[in-house]
C-alpha positions in Angstrom: 1.3 -36.1 -2.8 1.1 -33.8 -5.8 1.3 -30.0 -5.9 -2.2 -28.5 -5.4 -4.0 -27.4 -8.5 -3.8 -23.6 -8.7 -5.1 -23.1 -12.3 -3.7 -20.4 -14.5 -5.1 -17.4 -12.6 -6.0 -16.9 -8.9 -6.9 -14.0 -6.6 -4.7 -12.5 -3.9 -6.9 -10.7 -1.4 -6.2 -8.8 1.8 -9.9 -8.3 2.3 -10.7 -12.1 2.5 -8.3 -12.4 5.4 -9.0 -9.2 7.4 -12.5 -8.1 6.3 -15.9 -9.2 7.5 -15.8 -13.0 7.7 -19.4 -13.7 6.5 -19.0 -11.5 3.5 -15.6 -12.9 2.8 -16.8 -16.5 2.9 -19.5 -15.6 0.4 -17.0 -13.8 -1.8 -14.6 -16.7 -1.7 -17.4 -19.1 -2.9 -18.2 -16.6 -5.7 -14.6 -16.5 -6.8 -14.6 -20.3 -6.9 -17.7 -20.3 -9.1 -16.1 -17.7 -11.4 -13.4 -20.2 -12.1 -10.3 -18.7 -10.3 -8.0 -21.6 -9.4 -6.7 -20.3 -6.1 -7.3 -17.8 -3.4 -4.2 -16.3 -1.7 -4.4 -14.4 1.6 -1.7 -12.6 3.5 -0.3 -13.7 6.8 2.9 -11.7 7.3 1.8 -9.5 10.2 0.5 -12.1 12.6 0.3 -15.8 13.5 -3.4 -16.4 12.6 -3.3 -17.2 8.9 -3.6 -21.0 9.3 -6.9 -20.7 11.2 -8.2 -18.3 8.5 -7.1 -20.8 5.8 -9.3 -23.4 7.5 -12.3 -21.0 7.4 -11.8 -20.4 3.7 -11.5 -24.2 3.1 -14.8 -24.7 4.9 -16.5 -22.0 2.8 -15.4 -23.4 -0.5 -15.3 -26.8 -2.2 -12.6 -27.0 -4.9 -10.5 -23.9 -5.0 -7.0 -24.0 -3.6 -6.4 -21.8 -0.5 -2.9 -20.4 -0.2 -0.9 -18.1 2.1 1.0 -15.2 0.7 2.7 -15.4 3.1 3.1 -17.3 6.3 5.7 -15.4 8.3 8.4 -17.8 9.4 9.2 -15.7 12.4 5.8 -16.2 13.8 5.4 -19.9 13.4 7.3 -23.0 14.4 7.9 -25.3 11.5 6.8 -28.4 13.4 3.6 -26.7 14.3 2.9 -25.9 10.7 3.6 -29.5 9.7 1.3 -30.8 12.5 -1.5 -28.4 11.5 -1.3 -29.7 7.9 -1.3 -33.3 9.0 -4.4 -32.8 11.0 -6.4 -31.5 8.0 -8.8 -33.8 6.2 -7.2 -35.3 3.1 -9.6 -33.4 0.9 -8.4 -30.1 2.4 -4.7 -31.1 2.2 -5.1 -31.4 -1.5 -6.0 -27.8 -1.8 -3.7 -26.0 0.5 -0.5 -24.2 -0.6 1.6 -22.6 2.2 3.6 -19.8 0.9 6.3 -18.9 3.4 8.3 -15.7 3.7 11.1 -14.3 5.8 9.4 -10.9 6.2 11.6 -7.8 6.6 14.3 -6.6 9.0 12.5 -3.3 9.9 9.4 -5.3 10.9 11.2 -8.1 12.9 13.7 -5.9 14.7 16.6 -7.1 16.8 15.8 -10.8 16.3 16.4 -10.5 12.5 18.9 -13.1 11.1 20.3 -13.6 7.6 17.2 -14.2 5.4 18.6 -17.1 3.4 19.8 -19.1 6.4 16.6 -18.4 8.4 14.4 -19.6 5.5 16.5 -22.7 4.8 16.4 -23.6 8.5 12.6 -23.2 8.6 12.0 -25.2 5.5 14.4 -28.1 6.4 12.7 -28.3 9.9 9.2 -28.3 8.3 10.1 -31.0 5.9 11.7 -33.1 8.6 8.5 -32.8 10.6 6.5 -34.2 7.7 5.3 -31.2 5.8 5.1 -32.1 2.1 7.3 -30.0 -0.1 4.6 -30.0 -2.7 2.4 -27.9 -0.4 5.2 -25.4 0.3 6.5 -22.5 -1.8 8.6 -19.4 -1.0 8.0 -15.7 -1.4 11.3 -15.3 -3.2 12.6 -12.2 -4.9 16.4 -12.4 -5.3 18.3 -15.1 -7.1 19.5 -17.0 -4.1 16.1 -17.2 -2.5 14.6 -18.3 -5.8 17.2 -21.1 -6.0 16.3 -22.2 -2.4 12.6 -22.2 -3.3 13.3 -24.6 -6.2 15.6 -26.8 -4.1 13.3 -27.4 -1.1 9.7 -26.6 -2.1 7.2 -26.7 -5.0 8.5 -23.3 -6.2 8.2 -19.6 -5.8 5.5 -17.0 -5.1 7.1 -13.6 -5.9 5.2 -10.4 -4.8 5.3 -7.0 -6.4 7.2 -8.1 -9.5 7.2 -7.5 -13.2 7.0 -10.0 -16.1 10.8 -9.4 -16.6 11.3 -10.7 -13.0 9.1 -13.7 -13.9 11.4 -14.4 -16.9 14.5 -14.2 -14.7 12.8 -16.4 -12.0 11.9 -19.1 -14.5 15.5 -19.2 -15.7 16.7 -19.7 -12.1 14.0 -22.2 -11.1 14.2 -24.2 -14.3 11.4 -26.2 -15.8 8.9 -28.2 -13.6 8.9 -25.8 -10.6 5.9 -23.7 -9.6 6.2 -20.0 -10.4 3.2 -18.1 -9.1 3.8 -14.3 -9.1 1.4 -11.8 -7.7 0.1 -9.0 -9.9 -1.5 -5.9 -8.6 -4.3 -4.2 -10.6 -5.9 -0.8 -9.9 -9.4 0.1 -11.0 -10.4 3.8 -11.0 -12.5 6.4 -12.8 -9.7 8.9 -13.1 -5.8 9.0 -13.2 -5.9 10.8 -9.8 -8.0 8.1 -8.2 -5.8 5.4 -9.7 -2.6 7.0 -8.5 -4.0 7.5 -5.0 -4.9 3.8 -4.7 -1.6 2.8 -6.2 0.4 4.9 -3.8 -1.6 3.6 -0.9 -1.0 0.0 -2.0 2.8 0.6 -2.2 3.1 2.8 0.9 3.9 -0.1 3.3 6.4 -1.6 0.9 8.3 1.2 -0.6 10.8 1.6 2.3 11.4 -2.1 2.8 14.9 -3.2 1.7 13.7 -6.4 0.0 11.4 -4.7 -2.4 13.7 -1.7 -3.0 16.5 -4.0 -3.9 14.2 -6.1 -6.2 13.1 -2.9 -8.0 16.6 -1.7 -8.4 17.6 -5.1 -9.9 14.8 -4.7 -12.4 16.0 -1.3 -13.6 14.2 1.2 -11.5 16.3 3.9 -9.7 16.4 5.2 -6.2 14.9 8.4 -7.6 12.0 6.5 -9.1 11.3 5.1 -5.6 11.7 8.3 -3.7 9.6 10.4 -6.2 6.8 7.9 -6.7 7.6 8.0 -10.4 5.2 6.8 -13.1 7.8 4.1 -13.8 7.4 2.8 -10.2 3.6 2.6 -10.4 3.6 1.1 -13.9 6.2 -1.6 -12.9 4.1 -2.8 -10.1 0.5 -2.4 -11.2 -1.7 -2.7 -14.3 -4.2 0.1 -14.2 -7.4 1.4 -15.8 -8.9 -0.8 -18.4 -9.4 -4.5 -17.7 -7.8 -5.3 -21.0 -4.5 -3.8 -19.8 -4.8 -6.0 -16.7 -5.4 -9.1 -18.8 -2.4 -8.2 -21.0 -0.2 -8.0 -17.9 -1.3 -11.4 -16.7 -0.7 -12.8 -20.1 2.8 -11.3 -20.1 3.6 -13.1 -16.9 2.5 -16.4 -18.4 4.5 -15.8 -21.6 7.5 -15.1 -19.4 7.2 -18.5 -17.7 4.6 -18.2 -14.9 2.5 -21.3 -14.2 -0.1 -19.3 -12.2 -0.7 -15.5 -11.7 -2.6 -14.4 -8.6 -4.2 -11.0 -9.2 -4.7 -8.5 -6.4 -7.2 -5.6 -6.7 -5.3 -2.8 -5.0 -7.7 -0.3 -3.4 -5.2 1.5 -1.1 -3.2 0.8 2.0 -6.2 -0.5 4.0 -7.8 -2.6 1.3 -11.2 -2.0 -0.3 -14.9 -2.3 0.2 -15.6 -6.1 0.0 -19.0 -5.7 -1.5 -17.7 -3.4 -4.2 -15.0 -6.0 -5.2 -17.5 -8.5 -6.6 -18.2 -6.7 -9.9 -14.4 -6.0 -10.3 -13.6 -9.7 -9.8 -16.3 -10.6 -12.3 -14.8 -8.2 -14.9 -11.4 -9.8 -14.3 -12.8 -13.3 -14.7 -14.3 -12.4 -18.0 -11.0 -11.0 -19.2 -8.5 -13.5 -17.9 -10.2 -16.9 -17.6 
């Protein structure tokens, strides 16, 4: 089996997972027609992402459907492998399961060392028959990136910069998938853009994994505490669609195979019907 075709640019969307299903299915079909190569949906907070991937597969014809992420604390690896094996072959070819270890503050007392936990999950999934070509890891730090390259198709880093992409490519080496997420923020004023950006970061800013990643990339604790412009600019391309296209291009130049773009509309996501014109503007700029 070969790694699913993701194309150069995809869409990462909270709304397609948690919004109105009928509207979401229509929007997913539109994204496919626009030419985006993959649709990524989150799964970190519950155990329902595999069912929602099935719904999106049924609503589309060619686009790859990916998880960003499947929370390894909420799924048994053998169950994931069995779920995949039961899919029709035409659907297997367009599924990418991005897995992630989540965060200690979310998991609580059951939390174990992230690297060992992730390795154990991946090795068990592979032993149960899950193809490594259909797996990737939401890796941020060097050791998790190396593990992603060792046991899966590659890495799907989230909330990262082109500099992180450059470092990740050096760790993964050639021939491994590198598919970073890139947030973009539309808005009619700097105040609106900042409000959406702060909302989009609010659930992540206090999580150790992301704080440590930002510190490795040169941000300071003060940047994170003060919601500095540097923090916003590191994570999001804002304003003009040309700036968004330039950031996507920067990831590709740094070594990304695929960039999945997320329109950030605040902590709770955006109006699904309002997203269509923004997706079309992005398609014209980046595809």
